[in-house]
N, C-alpha and C positions, 0 to 999 in steps of 0.2 A: 714564669709559668705559674707560680704560686699565686692563687687568687683568694682573697678573704671576702666573703660575701655577707652582707647583713641579712639576717633571717627575714623572709618576706611575710608581711601580715596579710590576712585575708581581706577581701573587699568589704566584707561586713563590718570590719573594724573601722574603716574610713566612713562608711555610711552612718554608723552610730555616733562618731565624732561630729559629723556635720549636723545631725539631728540635735545633739546636745547643745551645739553652738546656737542653733536657731531658737531652741526653747529658752536658753538663757537670754538671748537677745529680746525675745517677745515679753518675757516676764520681768526682766530687769532693765534692759536698755530702753525699751519703748516707753514705759511709764516715766523714766527719768527725762527722756527727750521731750515727751509731751509736757511734762511739768516745767521744763526750762523754756518753753515757748510762750508761757503766760506771764504777762507784765502785771506786777502788783502796784496798785494805786490806792490813794485814800478816798474816802467817801465824798469829800468836797469836790475832788477832780471828777468823780463819776457824775455828780449833780451838774457841774459846770459843762461837761461834755454832752450831757443830755439836753440841757437848755440851748447849747450851741448847735444842736443837730448833728453831732459827730458820732452818734451811736446807731448801729444798724439793728442789732438784736441783743437781747438780754435774757439771762436765765436766773431765776430766783431760786436758790437752793437752801430751803429751810433746814434740811438735815445737817448740812455742813456750815450753815450760817454764813453764806457768802453769796456774792452776785458775780456772775460771769457775763461779760459783754464784749462785743466786737466793734471795731470802727466801721465806717461806712463802706470801706473796700473789703472788709472781712478778711484782712490779712493778719491782723494782730488781735490776740485775745487778752482781755484785761480781767482782773479780779479785784474785788474790794470786799470789805467786811459789811455784813448787813446790820443796819441800825434801826431803831424804832422810828420809822418815818411814815406817818399816816398818809402823806400826800404822794408817796412814791408811785402808786399805781396810776393816779391821775396825771402825774407829771410825765410818766412814760407814754400814756395815751395821747396827751396834748402834743408831744414832740414826735409822734409817729414811730415810736420804738416798739418793735415786735418782741414780746416776751413769752410767747406760747410755742415757739419753734422747737427743733431738736436740740439735744445737748451740744453745746458749742465745743466741749472738750473732745467729743467723738464725732465731730463734723466730718463730712466727706470731701473736704476741701483738697486742694492740690497737695499741700504739705502733709496732710493726714494720709492721703493715698500713697504719697511717696514713701512715708515712713512705714506704713502698714504692709504694702505690697511690693513696690519696686525695690526698695532697699534690701529686704530679706532675699528676694530672688537674685539680686546682684551678688549678695554674700554667698548664697548657695552655689551659684555658678562659679564664682571665683575659687571657693574652697574645693569644689569638684575638680576644676582644672589643675589646681595645685597638687591635689592628691593623685590625680592621674599621672602628672609628670613625675612625681616622687615614685609612684609604683613602677612606672616604666624604667626609671633609672635603676631601681633596685633589681628589677627583673632582667635587666641586660639590654636596654635600648628601646627605641620606638617600636620595633617589630615584636617585642615581648607581649604587647597587648593584643596581638593578632593571633587568634587561635590557629594552630596548624603550622605556625612558623617554627623552625627548629632553633634551638638555643646553643648550637655548636660553637665552641671556642676555636677561633682560627689563629694559629700561630704561623705567620708567614716566615719562611726560611729559617725555622727553628730559632726563635728569639732568645732562647737560653744557650744556644750554641752547643747542644749535646751531640757528641759524635760517638762512633763505635769505640774509640779509645777511652771514653768515659764509662763504658759498660764492660766490666771485667768478669771473668769466670763463666762466660757463656759463649765459648768459642764456636760450638756446633750451631747454636742459634744464629750467631752473627754470620757464619758462613752461608747459612740458608738465606739470610736476608740481603747479603751483599749482591746477589743476583738481581734483586729488585732495584737496588740503587743503580746498578749498572744499566738496567733497562731504562730507568727514568732519565739517565744521562745520555744514553745513545740507543734509542729504540729502533733506529734504522737497521742495524746489523741483525736484529731479531726478525724484522719484517722481511729482510732479503731471503732468509732461509725458511720463512713461513712459521717460525715459532711464535707462540703467544704466551704472555705472562699469566700466572694464575690470577683469577679475578679477586679471590679472597685468600688471605693467609690467617690462620687461627693460631694464636699463641696460647699454649696451655701449660699450666704448672702451678705449684703451690703459691700461696700469698707471699709477697715480699721478695720474689726472685727477680724482679726487674722487667716484667712484661711491658708495662707502660713506658718505661725508660727506653727499652729496645725500639718501640714504635717511634718515639721521638727521635732516637738516634738515626733511624732510617730516613726520617724527614730531614734531619740535619745534614746527613751525608749527601742526600739527593738534592738538597737546597731547593725544595719545593714547598708550596703551602701545605699545611697540616691541619686538618679538621679533627677536633677531638670532642667526643660526646659519650656520656655514659648511657648504658642500656636503660637504666631506670628513668632517664630524662625523656624517653619516648612515651612513657606511660602517662596518660592524661586521664582526667576525671570523666570526660565525655568520650563516648565511643566514636572512633574515626579520627580523632585529633592526632593520635600517635602515628597513624598511617600518613596523615597529611605532613607531619614533621619529617617522615622518611622521604616523601616525595620532594619536599623542599630542600632537604640536605643533599640529595643526589643531583638535584637541579643545579645547586650552587657548585657542587664538585665538578660537574661537567663543564661549567662556565670557566672554572679556574684550572682545568686540566693542563699539564700533568700535576697531580696532587695526590695526597694520601688522606684517606678517611679512616679514622681510628675509632672503633666502638668498644669502650671498656665495659667489662661485665656483661657481655652479650647474652648470657643466660637469663638475664632479667626479661628479655623479650623473645628469646629463642628456645624456650623449653618445648619439650615434645607435646604435640597436640594429641590428647587422648580421645577426643570426640564425644566426651560426656557432656550432658546438659548442665547448665549452671556454672560453666567455666568462665574465665575472664575473656569476654568477647573483645575487649579493647586490646589486650595483649595478643590475641590470636590474629586480629585484623592487622595489627602492626607487623607481626611476623610475616603474614601473607604479602603485605606491601613490600617488605624488605626482600623477600624471595623474588617478587616480580621485578623490583628495581635492579637486582643483581643479574637478572636475565635480560634486562632491558638495554644495557649498554654493550657495545661491541668490544671485541678484543682489541688490544693495542690503542685504546682511547686515552691511556695515560692516567686513569683513575684506579688506584690500588686500594682495596679494602683490607684493613688490618683489624682484627678483633682479638680480645683477650678474655679468658675465662679460667676459673679453677674448678669448674664442674662440667667437663666436656661430655660426660656420660648423660647429662640431662638435656643436651641439645637435640633439636628435631633432626631426624635423618635427612630431610629435604634441604636443610641448611648446610649440612656437612658433606653433601654428595659432590663428586667432581663436577665442575662447571660453576660452582658457587664458591665455597671455601675449598679450593683444590688442594691446599697444602697445610699440613699441621706441623707446627714448629714447637717441640717440647722445650720448655724453659725450666729445667730441673734445679734442685738444690746443688750448689757448687761442690766439686770434689776438693781434695786437699790443695792442689795447685790453684784451682779457681778461688778458693777462700783466701789464699795468700795474695793473689793478684788483687782481689777486692779490697783487702785490708790496706795494701799499698796505695790503691787509688784514693781511698778515703783518708789515709794518713797524710796525703799531700795537702789536705785542707787544714791540718793542724801542725803544730811544732812537736816533733818527736825526737827522742834521744838517738844518737848515732848507733848505739849498740843494741837496738831493739831487734829481736829475733822474730820476724813475722812468720816464719815457718812453724815455730813452736806455738805461737798464738793461734795459727790456723789449725794445728793439730788439737789444741785444747777446745777449739770452737767447732768440733765435729757436729755436722747436721744443721749448722746455722745457715739461714738464708742471707741474701745480700742486704736486706733491710736490717736484719739483726746484727750483721757485721758492722754496718754503718753506725748502728746504735752503740755497739761496743767501743768503737773508736771515739765517738762523741763522749761516752761515759768516762773514758780514760782522760780526755782533755778536761772534763769537769772536775775529776778527781785531782788532777795536777793543779788546777786553780785553787781548789780547796786546801791543798797541801802547800801552797805558796811557791810552787815551782813554775818555771817559765816554759817547760816542755814536758811532754808525757814520757814516762819511762816504761821499761818492761814490766815493772811491778804494777803500774797503773793499768796497763792493758790486761794483765792477768787478773787483776782484781775486778776489772770491768766485766770480764767474762762471767765471773761468779755473781756479779750484780744482776746481769741479764738472766742468768740461769736460776739463781736462788734468791735474788733480792739483796737489799742492803743489810749490813750487820745491825742487829737489834741491840742498841746500847742500853736500853732499859730492861732487857730480859736477863734476869739474874737467876741462874739455876742453883738449886741447893747442892750441897756437896754430894749427897746420895744420887741425885739426878745427873749431875755432871759425871760421876763415876760410871753410871749405867750407860750414858751416851758414849763415853770414851771406849768402853768395852764393846759396845754395839758397832761403832765405826771401825775399830781395829779388827773385829770379827769379820766384817766385809773384806777388809784389806788382806788379811791372812789367807782366807779362803780363796780369794782371787789370785794371790801370789803363789800359792801352793798347787795351782792347777795349770796344766799346759794349755796354751792358746788363749789365755786371758789377757786383756789389755793391761799394761803396766800401771801401777798406782802412781798418780801424779801428786796428790795432796790429800791429807786427812785433816779435818777441822771439826771442832765441837763448839764453834761460835754460832749462836742462833742467828737465823736470817729472817727477813720480813715475809718470806714465802711460807713460813711456818716450820721450816726444817730446823731442828735443834743441832744438826751437824750433818756432814756428808763426806763420802769418800769419792774423789775424782779419779777416774781412769781415763787414760789418753791412748788411743791407738797410734802405732808407729807410722802407719801409712793408710792408704785407701783400703777399705775392706768391703767387698761387694757381696761375697758369698760366705755363709756360715754353715758349718757342718752340724750334724746332730750332736756330736760330742761338745762342740763349742757352745751350743744353745743350752745343753744340760749343765755345763759348767757355769754359764751365766745365771741360770736359775739357782744353782748352789750358792753363787755369790750373793744373790738377793736374800737367801735365807741365812747367810752367815751372821748377820746382826742379831736376829732372834736366837740363833743357836748359841751365840756367845752369852746372851742374857741367861738362857736356860742353864748353861754349863757353870757359870760363875755364881749367879744369884739364886738359882733354883726356882725362878719365877719369870713371868713375862710382863711386858708393858705395851702401851699403845704406840710406841715409837716405830714399830715395824709395819704400820698400816700401808704406807706407800710401797714398801718392799713386797708385801703380800699381793698387792694389786698388780704390780709389774710381773712377779713370778707367775701368777695365775694367768695373766694375759698371754705371756710368752708360751707357757705350757699348752694352753688351749690352741694357740696358733700352730704349734708343732703338730698337733693331732688333727685339727680340722682343715688347715690350709697347706701345710708343708708336706703332708703325707708321711710323717715320721712316726707312725704307729703300725705295729705288726698286724693288728686286728683289722684296721680299716684300709691298709695299704694306700694306694694312690687315688683315693676317693675324696673329692672336694665336698666337705660337709658344711662349709661356710663361704659366703660370698661377701666381698668387700665393696662398699659403696663410698662415694666421695673420697677417692684415694688421695686427693690433694688437700682435703679438709679434715684431717684426722683419721681417715680410713676406717669409718664405722663398719662393723661386720654383723651379719645376721645369719643364723643357722638355717640351713636348707635340708633338713632331714626330719625323720619321724620322732615322736616323743620318746620311744624306746631307745633310739639311737642317741638322742640327746642325753638320756640318763647314762648310757654307756660311755659317752664322751666325758660326762662329769666324773664318772668313776675313774677313767683313765687319767684325767687331769689331776685328781686328788692323789692317785698312786704315783704319778711322775713327780709332783712337788714333794710328797713325803719322802720319796727315795733320795732326792737331792738334798732335802733337809737333813736326812740321816748322814749323808756323805759330808755335809758341812760340819756336823757335830764330830764326826770321826777325825776330820782334819784339825779342828780346834783342840780336841783332846790330845792329839799327837803333838801339838805345838802350844800346850798350856803355859809353859814357862815364858815363851816369847809373847804370848797373849797378855800375861800379867805385866811383863816388863814394858812392852810398847804402850799398853793402856795407861800405866802409871806415868810414863813420860808425856803422853798426850794430855793426861789430866793436868800436868804442870804447865806444859807449853801451850796448850789449846789448839795449836796448829803445827803440823810437821809436814815436811816435803816428802815426796816419794823416794828421793835418794836417802834421806835420813831413815825412813822406814825400812828400806831394803838393807841398809847397813847394819841395823840392829838385828833384823831377821836372819841375815846370813852370817852374823858374827859367830 
């Protein structure tokens, strides 16, 4: 399935190459060819040929001090040096030699015409044919030079052998799609009762959750041809070409039915039509053609349209209505059980130790997508190779999680003793505030080893299980934990550093969400003051309230964060002896586990 394509060069590139070749031929090759067609003889031979009547024409060139002449058939051009010969003119006249004609070197004979016109045209046509074949090969075959032809990749009967067993952690999505597989295997039982399959199925979810792999698994389970094309491939330079590609794609699909047509990133052509002038006419025409084609084939024809996007809110309502994309299948981030299953699937591709606890790795990788989990397993295998081991261990997998989250350890980043002590107190401050509050996730690890992401250290907390809802008290405790690092710096050193920049950002973001989105403010009650866009691409939010309300929101956010900051200071003051003891140990060890931390804290 994996294809590596050479980048395509524009046609202008090939035209410039051909033009340069022709120019070089005319300025370099032609003079050399013409020069090599002239036979050099001595002056006596010239006199002898003149007297024998073997010369047809002659040219006397005083500037170059030479004589050019041809034989009677004018097929060969001769040259000789000009000497002081007073009888030359009379001798030429007596023997009937014409010496007032055109320049012999630029004569319009057959050879000259061949070299000047025919040969360059042959070279031009030959190079053009070669470049055309090369362009077609790079673009994907002979049909690629035909505008309006689709460039869909066809994988007949799932060439990679991807099945539902290869896609873990998405049980609900697979259950939704099994019905499609069953229909493609036995459509008759659906026809008997009068049921029809959805024309289109829309897979929505964050990046890396396996939407494309699920589509390929459907084709693999159904054992039918699988057409795959990205939405951006429909967009052409010329208006109408994208629509022609859509027509051609559906024509091929109907010919190969039953089959599956998969359009990845369909939001590239399926965005809402706003009706404003100056829009992308090509994209809109392509969308209109897609809507028409989806209405154009009857139910139970055996053509199933699958599409994937991580921006479902941007799709045109006409595309997502019943009768077109009838069914929406969410492909969300996997839960704890799903993460463990995904890790086990990818771990089959590498050698792992027998004592690896995949459940623990899954808990540490909370919020990771399927692609990130695959990357974690691969990083563990690479780390094992670097360590000279023949299989990946538990430590390799745990370290690979930190690599994916925070980057590699920076070996050349050497902190001063003062900075190292500040970072140690900062991280222990986070850990103690988290441990002394109810409902906080247990501390898994504390480290002050700098990472390539820019972090000088971090405190890892791992939830015991799935956590879908968070109460107001839990969110406030989380904000207090964010402020624990800065509070430790203030308490111990009486000053602050720039190390809390990310903590400040996270605490502010969470406090604002509590007030504007979660309705956890007594003043605003259950009023939504913020709307979320692109929920699968970072969840950007925008305020939907007046300027005065925004100012009130800002004041509430500051008040909430300050209150939790004060709580963190109180917790650390009450545990000052433990703060000093654990920070000193972390300063020496650089990395301590959650069990070691809790043992000292509860001692």
